[in-house]
PQR file with spaces between the fields and no chain letter, atoms N, CA, C, O and H, PARSE charges and radii, in Angstrom:
ATOM       1  N    MET     1      93.720  112.020  -59.600 -0.4000 1.5000
ATOM       2  CA   MET     1      94.638  111.042  -60.153 -0.0000 2.0000
ATOM       3  C    MET     1      94.314  110.824  -61.627  0.5500 1.7000
ATOM       4  O    MET     1      93.147  110.794  -62.017 -0.5500 1.4000
ATOM       5  N    LEU     2      95.338  110.676  -62.428 -0.4000 1.5000
ATOM       6  CA   LEU     2      95.130  110.460  -63.856 -0.0000 2.0000
ATOM       7  C    LEU     2      94.666  109.036  -64.126  0.5500 1.7000
ATOM       8  O    LEU     2      95.246  108.076  -63.619 -0.5500 1.4000
ATOM       9  H    LEU     2      96.286  110.700  -62.112  0.4000 1.0000
ATOM      10  N    GLU     3      93.630  108.910  -64.917 -0.4000 1.5000
ATOM      11  CA   GLU     3      93.141  107.611  -65.366 -0.0000 2.0000
ATOM      12  C    GLU     3      93.099  107.646  -66.883  0.5500 1.7000
ATOM      13  O    GLU     3      92.271  108.342  -67.470 -0.5500 1.4000
ATOM      14  H    GLU     3      93.159  109.689  -65.329  0.4000 1.0000
ATOM      15  N    LEU     4      93.986  106.899  -67.516 -0.4000 1.5000
ATOM      16  CA   LEU     4      94.154  106.997  -68.959 -0.0000 2.0000
ATOM      17  C    LEU     4      93.737  105.718  -69.655  0.5500 1.7000
ATOM      18  O    LEU     4      94.007  104.612  -69.186 -0.5500 1.4000
ATOM      19  H    LEU     4      94.659  106.334  -67.039  0.4000 1.0000
ATOM      20  N    GLU     5      93.072  105.896  -70.788 -0.4000 1.5000
ATOM      21  CA   GLU     5      92.628  104.762  -71.592 -0.0000 2.0000
ATOM      22  C    GLU     5      93.608  104.528  -72.736  0.5500 1.7000
ATOM      23  O    GLU     5      94.332  105.434  -73.149 -0.5500 1.4000
ATOM      24  H    GLU     5      92.853  106.794  -71.169  0.4000 1.0000
ATOM      25  N    LYS     6      93.619  103.307  -73.234 -0.4000 1.5000
ATOM      26  CA   LYS     6      94.461  102.966  -74.386 -0.0000 2.0000
ATOM      27  C    LYS     6      93.587  102.393  -75.491  0.5500 1.7000
ATOM      28  O    LYS     6      92.485  101.907  -75.234 -0.5500 1.4000
ATOM      29  H    LYS     6      93.031  102.571  -72.898  0.4000 1.0000
ATOM      30  N    GLY     7      94.083  102.453  -76.723 -0.4000 1.5000
ATOM      31  CA   GLY     7      93.433  101.785  -77.839 -0.0000 2.0000
ATOM      32  C    GLY     7      92.133  102.402  -78.292  0.5500 1.7000
ATOM      33  O    GLY     7      91.116  101.711  -78.337 -0.5500 1.4000
ATOM      34  H    GLY     7      94.977  102.847  -76.932  0.4000 1.0000
ATOM      35  N    TYR     8      92.127  103.657  -78.623 -0.4000 1.5000
ATOM      36  CA   TYR     8      90.932  104.325  -79.116 -0.0000 2.0000
ATOM      37  C    TYR     8      91.248  104.972  -80.462  0.5500 1.7000
ATOM      38  O    TYR     8      92.400  105.320  -80.722 -0.5500 1.4000
ATOM      39  H    TYR     8      92.953  104.219  -78.587  0.4000 1.0000
ATOM      40  N    PRO     9      90.234  105.139  -81.325 -0.5600 1.5000
ATOM      41  CA   PRO     9      90.484  105.820  -82.602  0.2800 2.0000
ATOM      42  C    PRO     9      90.931  107.260  -82.347  0.5500 1.7000
ATOM      43  O    PRO     9      90.468  107.894  -81.399 -0.5500 1.4000
ATOM      44  N    SER    10      91.815  107.769  -83.175 -0.4000 1.5000
ATOM      45  CA   SER    10      92.309  109.129  -82.970 -0.0000 2.0000
ATOM      46  C    SER    10      92.606  109.806  -84.307  0.5500 1.7000
ATOM      47  O    SER    10      92.666  109.158  -85.352 -0.5500 1.4000
ATOM      48  H    SER    10      92.192  107.254  -83.945  0.4000 1.0000
ATOM      49  N    VAL    11      92.788  111.113  -84.245 -0.4000 1.5000
ATOM      50  CA   VAL    11      93.183  111.922  -85.393 -0.0000 2.0000
ATOM      51  C    VAL    11      94.320  112.835  -84.952  0.5500 1.7000
ATOM      52  O    VAL    11      94.492  113.091  -83.760 -0.5500 1.4000
ATOM      53  H    VAL    11      92.738  111.639  -83.396  0.4000 1.0000
ATOM      54  N    ASN    12      95.087  113.320  -85.904 -0.4000 1.5000
ATOM      55  CA   ASN    12      96.149  114.275  -85.608 -0.0000 2.0000
ATOM      56  C    ASN    12      95.631  115.689  -85.833  0.5500 1.7000
ATOM      57  O    ASN    12      95.043  115.982  -86.874 -0.5500 1.4000
ATOM      58  H    ASN    12      94.947  113.113  -86.872  0.4000 1.0000
ATOM      59  N    LYS    13      95.848  116.558  -84.862 -0.4000 1.5000
ATOM      60  CA   LYS    13      95.502  117.974  -84.954 -0.0000 2.0000
ATOM      61  C    LYS    13      96.676  118.785  -84.434  0.5500 1.7000
ATOM      62  O    LYS    13      97.477  118.284  -83.644 -0.5500 1.4000
ATOM      63  H    LYS    13      96.326  116.320  -84.016  0.4000 1.0000
ATOM      64  N    THR    14      96.784  120.022  -84.865 -0.4000 1.5000
ATOM      65  CA   THR    14      97.822  120.921  -84.380 -0.0000 2.0000
ATOM      66  C    THR    14      97.175  122.065  -83.627  0.5500 1.7000
ATOM      67  O    THR    14      96.243  122.697  -84.123 -0.5500 1.4000
ATOM      68  H    THR    14      96.133  120.429  -85.507  0.4000 1.0000
ATOM      69  N    PHE    15      97.673  122.333  -82.420 -0.4000 1.5000
ATOM      70  CA   PHE    15      97.153  123.419  -81.594 -0.0000 2.0000
ATOM      71  C    PHE    15      98.304  124.296  -81.138  0.5500 1.7000
ATOM      72  O    PHE    15      99.415  123.811  -80.923 -0.5500 1.4000
ATOM      73  H    PHE    15      98.430  121.819  -82.016  0.4000 1.0000
ATOM      74  N    ARG    16      98.041  125.573  -80.991 -0.4000 1.5000
ATOM      75  CA   ARG    16      99.033  126.493  -80.435 -0.0000 2.0000
ATOM      76  C    ARG    16      98.706  126.639  -78.951  0.5500 1.7000
ATOM      77  O    ARG    16      97.621  127.091  -78.584 -0.5500 1.4000
ATOM      78  H    ARG    16      97.139  125.967  -81.165  0.4000 1.0000
ATOM      79  N    ILE    17      99.651  126.252  -78.113 -0.4000 1.5000
ATOM      80  CA   ILE    17      99.449  126.243  -76.670 -0.0000 2.0000
ATOM      81  C    ILE    17     100.506  127.143  -76.037  0.5500 1.7000
ATOM      82  O    ILE    17     101.688  127.024  -76.359 -0.5500 1.4000
ATOM      83  H    ILE    17     100.532  125.885  -78.411  0.4000 1.0000
ATOM      84  N    PRO    18     100.099  128.037  -75.145 -0.5600 1.5000
ATOM      85  CA   PRO    18     101.074  128.915  -74.489  0.2800 2.0000
ATOM      86  C    PRO    18     102.171  128.115  -73.772  0.5500 1.7000
ATOM      87  O    PRO    18     101.916  127.044  -73.221 -0.5500 1.4000
ATOM      88  N    VAL    19     103.379  128.649  -73.790 -0.4000 1.5000
ATOM      89  CA   VAL    19     104.536  127.968  -73.218 -0.0000 2.0000
ATOM      90  C    VAL    19     104.295  127.613  -71.752  0.5500 1.7000
ATOM      91  O    VAL    19     104.651  126.515  -71.325 -0.5500 1.4000
ATOM      92  H    VAL    19     103.586  129.519  -74.237  0.4000 1.0000
ATOM      93  N    HIS    20     103.702  128.514  -70.975 -0.4000 1.5000
ATOM      94  CA   HIS    20     103.513  128.236  -69.547 -0.0000 2.0000
ATOM      95  C    HIS    20     102.551  127.059  -69.327  0.5500 1.7000
ATOM      96  O    HIS    20     102.670  126.340  -68.336 -0.5500 1.4000
ATOM      97  H    HIS    20     103.413  129.406  -71.322  0.4000 1.0000
ATOM      98  N    VAL    21     101.606  126.864  -70.243 -0.4000 1.5000
ATOM      99  CA   VAL    21     100.684  125.723  -70.143 -0.0000 2.0000
ATOM     100  C    VAL    21     101.426  124.432  -70.483  0.5500 1.7000
ATOM     101  O    VAL    21     101.256  123.420  -69.803 -0.5500 1.4000
ATOM     102  H    VAL    21     101.510  127.448  -71.049  0.4000 1.0000
ATOM     103  N    VAL    22     102.242  124.463  -71.524 -0.4000 1.5000
ATOM     104  CA   VAL    22     103.026  123.290  -71.903 -0.0000 2.0000
ATOM     105  C    VAL    22     103.964  122.899  -70.768  0.5500 1.7000
ATOM     106  O    VAL    22     104.136  121.713  -70.485 -0.5500 1.4000
ATOM     107  H    VAL    22     102.380  125.285  -72.076  0.4000 1.0000
ATOM     108  N    ASP    23     104.565  123.883  -70.120 -0.4000 1.5000
ATOM     109  CA   ASP    23     105.448  123.594  -68.990 -0.0000 2.0000
ATOM     110  C    ASP    23     104.696  122.853  -67.889  0.5500 1.7000
ATOM     111  O    ASP    23     105.218  121.900  -67.312 -0.5500 1.4000
ATOM     112  H    ASP    23     104.425  124.846  -70.350  0.4000 1.0000
ATOM     113  N    GLN    24     103.473  123.289  -67.597 -0.4000 1.5000
ATOM     114  CA   GLN    24     102.664  122.636  -66.565 -0.0000 2.0000
ATOM     115  C    GLN    24     102.280  121.216  -66.989  0.5500 1.7000
ATOM     116  O    GLN    24     102.312  120.295  -66.172 -0.5500 1.4000
ATOM     117  H    GLN    24     103.049  124.063  -68.066  0.4000 1.0000
ATOM     118  N    LEU    25     101.919  121.038  -68.257 -0.4000 1.5000
ATOM     119  CA   LEU    25     101.550  119.721  -68.764 -0.0000 2.0000
ATOM     120  C    LEU    25     102.734  118.762  -68.705  0.5500 1.7000
ATOM     121  O    LEU    25     102.575  117.600  -68.331 -0.5500 1.4000
ATOM     122  H    LEU    25     101.892  121.786  -68.920  0.4000 1.0000
ATOM     123  N    GLU    26     103.916  119.242  -69.072 -0.4000 1.5000
ATOM     124  CA   GLU    26     105.115  118.409  -69.036 -0.0000 2.0000
ATOM     125  C    GLU    26     105.473  118.021  -67.603  0.5500 1.7000
ATOM     126  O    GLU    26     105.880  116.886  -67.354 -0.5500 1.4000
ATOM     127  H    GLU    26     104.045  120.185  -69.376  0.4000 1.0000
ATOM     128  N    LYS    27     105.327  118.946  -66.667 -0.4000 1.5000
ATOM     129  CA   LYS    27     105.604  118.653  -65.264 -0.0000 2.0000
ATOM     130  C    LYS    27     104.645  117.576  -64.750  0.5500 1.7000
ATOM     131  O    LYS    27     105.061  116.633  -64.076 -0.5500 1.4000
ATOM     132  H    LYS    27     104.996  119.868  -66.870  0.4000 1.0000
ATOM     133  N    LEU    28     103.373  117.726  -65.072 -0.4000 1.5000
ATOM     134  CA   LEU    28     102.371  116.751  -64.651 -0.0000 2.0000
ATOM     135  C    LEU    28     102.644  115.380  -65.264  0.5500 1.7000
ATOM     136  O    LEU    28     102.540  114.361  -64.581 -0.5500 1.4000
ATOM     137  H    LEU    28     103.035  118.492  -65.620  0.4000 1.0000
ATOM     138  N    ALA    29     102.991  115.352  -66.539 -0.4000 1.5000
ATOM     139  CA   ALA    29     103.305  114.085  -67.204 -0.0000 2.0000
ATOM     140  C    ALA    29     104.498  113.416  -66.533  0.5500 1.7000
ATOM     141  O    ALA    29     104.508  112.197  -66.360 -0.5500 1.4000
ATOM     142  H    ALA    29     103.076  116.180  -67.094  0.4000 1.0000
ATOM     143  N    GLY    30     105.483  114.184  -66.161 -0.4000 1.5000
ATOM     144  CA   GLY    30     106.650  113.634  -65.479 -0.0000 2.0000
ATOM     145  C    GLY    30     106.294  113.056  -64.120  0.5500 1.7000
ATOM     146  O    GLY    30     106.798  111.999  -63.738 -0.5500 1.4000
ATOM     147  H    GLY    30     105.476  115.174  -66.301  0.4000 1.0000
ATOM     148  N    GLU    31     105.433  113.742  -63.394 -0.4000 1.5000
ATOM     149  CA   GLU    31     105.012  113.271  -62.073 -0.0000 2.0000
ATOM     150  C    GLU    31     104.279  111.935  -62.156  0.5500 1.7000
ATOM     151  O    GLU    31     104.393  111.109  -61.251 -0.5500 1.4000
ATOM     152  H    GLU    31     105.024  114.600  -63.704  0.4000 1.0000
ATOM     153  N    TYR    32     103.527  111.717  -63.237 -0.4000 1.5000
ATOM     154  CA   TYR    32     102.765  110.485  -63.405 -0.0000 2.0000
ATOM     155  C    TYR    32     103.452  109.490  -64.342  0.5500 1.7000
ATOM     156  O    TYR    32     102.896  108.440  -64.662 -0.5500 1.4000
ATOM     157  H    TYR    32     103.434  112.388  -63.973  0.4000 1.0000
ATOM     158  N    ASN    33     104.675  109.837  -64.780 -0.4000 1.5000
ATOM     159  CA   ASN    33     105.440  108.964  -65.672 -0.0000 2.0000
ATOM     160  C    ASN    33     104.612  108.543  -66.889  0.5500 1.7000
ATOM     161  O    ASN    33     104.515  107.360  -67.214 -0.5500 1.4000
ATOM     162  H    ASN    33     105.127  110.691  -64.520  0.4000 1.0000
ATOM     163  N    THR    34     104.028  109.521  -67.542 -0.4000 1.5000
ATOM     164  CA   THR    34     103.217  109.279  -68.731 -0.0000 2.0000
ATOM     165  C    THR    34     103.532  110.343  -69.774  0.5500 1.7000
ATOM     166  O    THR    34     104.378  111.207  -69.540 -0.5500 1.4000
ATOM     167  H    THR    34     104.106  110.482  -67.278  0.4000 1.0000
ATOM     168  N    SER    35     102.868  110.293  -70.911 -0.4000 1.5000
ATOM     169  CA   SER    35     103.139  111.259  -71.987 -0.0000 2.0000
ATOM     170  C    SER    35     102.308  112.524  -71.817  0.5500 1.7000
ATOM     171  O    SER    35     101.240  112.515  -71.204 -0.5500 1.4000
ATOM     172  H    SER    35     102.181  109.592  -71.101  0.4000 1.0000
ATOM     173  N    VAL    36     102.820  113.593  -72.368 -0.4000 1.5000
ATOM     174  CA   VAL    36     102.080  114.858  -72.370 -0.0000 2.0000
ATOM     175  C    VAL    36     100.773  114.673  -73.127  0.5500 1.7000
ATOM     176  O    VAL    36      99.748  115.231  -72.736 -0.5500 1.4000
ATOM     177  H    VAL    36     103.688  113.600  -72.865  0.4000 1.0000
ATOM     178  N    ASN    37     100.798  113.898  -74.205 -0.4000 1.5000
ATOM     179  CA   ASN    37      99.595  113.653  -74.991 -0.0000 2.0000
ATOM     180  C    ASN    37      98.475  113.065  -74.130  0.5500 1.7000
ATOM     181  O    ASN    37      97.328  113.506  -74.210 -0.5500 1.4000
ATOM     182  H    ASN    37     101.631  113.445  -74.523  0.4000 1.0000
ATOM     183  N    LYS    38      98.813  112.070  -73.307 -0.4000 1.5000
ATOM     184  CA   LYS    38      97.802  111.454  -72.446 -0.0000 2.0000
ATOM     185  C    LYS    38      97.260  112.438  -71.415  0.5500 1.7000
ATOM     186  O    LYS    38      96.069  112.422  -71.106 -0.5500 1.4000
ATOM     187  H    LYS    38      99.745  111.712  -73.242  0.4000 1.0000
ATOM     188  N    VAL    39      98.123  113.288  -70.888 -0.4000 1.5000
ATOM     189  CA   VAL    39      97.678  114.295  -69.925 -0.0000 2.0000
ATOM     190  C    VAL    39      96.731  115.279  -70.599  0.5500 1.7000
ATOM     191  O    VAL    39      95.694  115.631  -70.036 -0.5500 1.4000
ATOM     192  H    VAL    39      99.090  113.302  -71.140  0.4000 1.0000
ATOM     193  N    VAL    40      97.083  115.724  -71.804 -0.4000 1.5000
ATOM     194  CA   VAL    40      96.230  116.661  -72.538 -0.0000 2.0000
ATOM     195  C    VAL    40      94.863  116.047  -72.812  0.5500 1.7000
ATOM     196  O    VAL    40      93.844  116.717  -72.643 -0.5500 1.4000
ATOM     197  H    VAL    40      97.925  115.438  -72.261  0.4000 1.0000
ATOM     198  N    ILE    41      94.824  114.793  -73.228 -0.4000 1.5000
ATOM     199  CA   ILE    41      93.552  114.125  -73.502 -0.0000 2.0000
ATOM     200  C    ILE    41      92.684  114.100  -72.259  0.5500 1.7000
ATOM     201  O    ILE    41      91.496  114.414  -72.321 -0.5500 1.4000
ATOM     202  H    ILE    41      95.651  114.249  -73.365  0.4000 1.0000
ATOM     203  N    GLN    42      93.271  113.728  -71.132 -0.4000 1.5000
ATOM     204  CA   GLN    42      92.473  113.652  -69.912 -0.0000 2.0000
ATOM     205  C    GLN    42      91.993  115.039  -69.486  0.5500 1.7000
ATOM     206  O    GLN    42      90.849  115.185  -69.057 -0.5500 1.4000
ATOM     207  H    GLN    42      94.237  113.473  -71.082  0.4000 1.0000
ATOM     208  N    CYS    43      92.833  116.041  -69.596 -0.4000 1.5000
ATOM     209  CA   CYS    43      92.425  117.411  -69.246 -0.0000 2.0000
ATOM     210  C    CYS    43      91.270  117.881  -70.130  0.5500 1.7000
ATOM     211  O    CYS    43      90.315  118.487  -69.643 -0.5500 1.4000
ATOM     212  H    CYS    43      93.763  115.922  -69.945  0.4000 1.0000
ATOM     213  N    LEU    44      91.362  117.602  -71.419 -0.4000 1.5000
ATOM     214  CA   LEU    44      90.296  118.003  -72.341 -0.0000 2.0000
ATOM     215  C    LEU    44      88.998  117.265  -72.048  0.5500 1.7000
ATOM     216  O    LEU    44      87.925  117.870  -72.042 -0.5500 1.4000
ATOM     217  H    LEU    44      92.137  117.109  -71.815  0.4000 1.0000
ATOM     218  N    GLU    45      89.090  115.955  -71.805 -0.4000 1.5000
ATOM     219  CA   GLU    45      87.884  115.172  -71.507 -0.0000 2.0000
ATOM     220  C    GLU    45      87.224  115.681  -70.229  0.5500 1.7000
ATOM     221  O    GLU    45      86.002  115.825  -70.176 -0.5500 1.4000
ATOM     222  H    GLU    45      89.960  115.464  -71.811  0.4000 1.0000
ATOM     223  N    TYR    46      88.021  115.952  -69.204 -0.4000 1.5000
ATOM     224  CA   TYR    46      87.478  116.465  -67.944 -0.0000 2.0000
ATOM     225  C    TYR    46      86.785  117.809  -68.171  0.5500 1.7000
ATOM     226  O    TYR    46      85.686  118.044  -67.669 -0.5500 1.4000
ATOM     227  H    TYR    46      89.013  115.835  -69.247  0.4000 1.0000
ATOM     228  N    SER    47      87.435  118.678  -68.928 -0.4000 1.5000
ATOM     229  CA   SER    47      86.862  120.002  -69.204 -0.0000 2.0000
ATOM     230  C    SER    47      85.542  119.899  -69.950  0.5500 1.7000
ATOM     231  O    SER    47      84.582  120.597  -69.623 -0.5500 1.4000
ATOM     232  H    SER    47      88.328  118.487  -69.336  0.4000 1.0000
ATOM     233  N    LEU    48      85.494  119.032  -70.949 -0.4000 1.5000
ATOM     234  CA   LEU    48      84.268  118.873  -71.733 -0.0000 2.0000
ATOM     235  C    LEU    48      83.127  118.305  -70.894  0.5500 1.7000
ATOM     236  O    LEU    48      81.969  118.675  -71.087 -0.5500 1.4000
ATOM     237  H    LEU    48      86.273  118.465  -71.215  0.4000 1.0000
ATOM     238  N    GLU    49      83.449  117.414  -69.970 -0.4000 1.5000
ATOM     239  CA   GLU    49      82.419  116.820  -69.110 -0.0000 2.0000
ATOM     240  C    GLU    49      81.925  117.786  -68.043  0.5500 1.7000
ATOM     241  O    GLU    49      80.816  117.629  -67.534 -0.5500 1.4000
ATOM     242  H    GLU    49      84.389  117.114  -69.813  0.4000 1.0000
ATOM     243  N    ASN    50      82.735  118.782  -67.700 -0.4000 1.5000
ATOM     244  CA   ASN    50      82.404  119.658  -66.576 -0.0000 2.0000
ATOM     245  C    ASN    50      82.197  121.115  -66.957  0.5500 1.7000
ATOM     246  O    ASN    50      82.140  121.978  -66.081 -0.5500 1.4000
ATOM     247  H    ASN    50      83.636  118.910  -68.115  0.4000 1.0000
ATOM     248  N    ILE    51      82.085  121.400  -68.239 -0.4000 1.5000
ATOM     249  CA   ILE    51      81.875  122.777  -68.673 -0.0000 2.0000
ATOM     250  C    ILE    51      80.462  123.213  -68.317  0.5500 1.7000
ATOM     251  O    ILE    51      79.503  122.455  -68.462 -0.5500 1.4000
ATOM     252  H    ILE    51      82.131  120.699  -68.950  0.4000 1.0000
ATOM     253  N    ALA    52      80.359  124.443  -67.852 -0.4000 1.5000
ATOM     254  CA   ALA    52      79.036  124.978  -67.497 -0.0000 2.0000
ATOM     255  C    ALA    52      78.271  125.309  -68.772  0.5500 1.7000
ATOM     256  O    ALA    52      78.841  125.861  -69.713 -0.5500 1.4000
ATOM     257  H    ALA    52      81.138  125.058  -67.735  0.4000 1.0000
ATOM     258  N    PRO    53      76.988  124.976  -68.810 -0.5600 1.5000
ATOM     259  CA   PRO    53      76.200  125.331  -69.996  0.2800 2.0000
ATOM     260  C    PRO    53      76.127  126.851  -70.176  0.5500 1.7000
ATOM     261  O    PRO    53      75.993  127.594  -69.203 -0.5500 1.4000
ATOM     262  N    SER    54      76.215  127.288  -71.387 -0.4000 1.5000
ATOM     263  CA   SER    54      76.150  128.711  -71.688 -0.0000 2.0000
ATOM     264  C    SER    54      74.716  129.215  -71.613  0.5500 1.7000
ATOM     265  O    SER    54      73.786  128.558  -72.080 -0.5500 1.4000
ATOM     266  H    SER    54      76.324  126.685  -72.177  0.4000 1.0000
ATOM     267  N    GLU    55      74.555  130.387  -71.019 -0.4000 1.5000
ATOM     268  CA   GLU    55      73.206  130.989  -70.960 -0.0000 2.0000
ATOM     269  C    GLU    55      72.757  131.481  -72.336  0.5500 1.7000
ATOM     270  O    GLU    55      71.565  131.651  -72.589 -0.5500 1.4000
ATOM     271  H    GLU    55      75.310  130.921  -70.639  0.4000 1.0000
ATOM     272  N    ASN    56      73.722  131.703  -73.209 -0.4000 1.5000
ATOM     273  CA   ASN    56      73.396  132.192  -74.550 -0.0000 2.0000
ATOM     274  C    ASN    56      73.147  131.067  -75.537  0.5500 1.7000
ATOM     275  O    ASN    56      72.807  131.326  -76.692 -0.5500 1.4000
ATOM     276  H    ASN    56      74.691  131.565  -73.003  0.4000 1.0000
ATOM     277  N    LYS    57      73.309  129.829  -75.111 -0.4000 1.5000
ATOM     278  CA   LYS    57      73.135  128.700  -75.993 -0.0000 2.0000
ATOM     279  C    LYS    57      71.667  128.547  -76.386  0.5500 1.7000
ATOM     280  O    LYS    57      70.781  128.630  -75.536 -0.5500 1.4000
ATOM     281  H    LYS    57      73.585  129.618  -74.173  0.4000 1.0000
ATOM     282  N    LYS    58      71.413  128.323  -77.674 -0.4000 1.5000
ATOM     283  CA   LYS    58      70.037  128.198  -78.161 -0.0000 2.0000
ATOM     284  C    LYS    58      69.639  126.763  -78.286  0.5500 1.7000
ATOM     285  O    LYS    58      68.511  126.468  -78.682 -0.5500 1.4000
ATOM     286  H    LYS    58      72.133  128.255  -78.365  0.4000 1.0000
């Protein structure tokens, strides 16, 4: 389930995202009646918290 926060400092960035990914993000946002931006933020935060450590990391 999506859990979204409000009122945090932010910056504007531009990213190139494949069309099929945007389609999935838009569908998910529609299902939860929220913005694509909020869905992207939550997906990124989840990914950063759950990324496996690299074996090549020094």
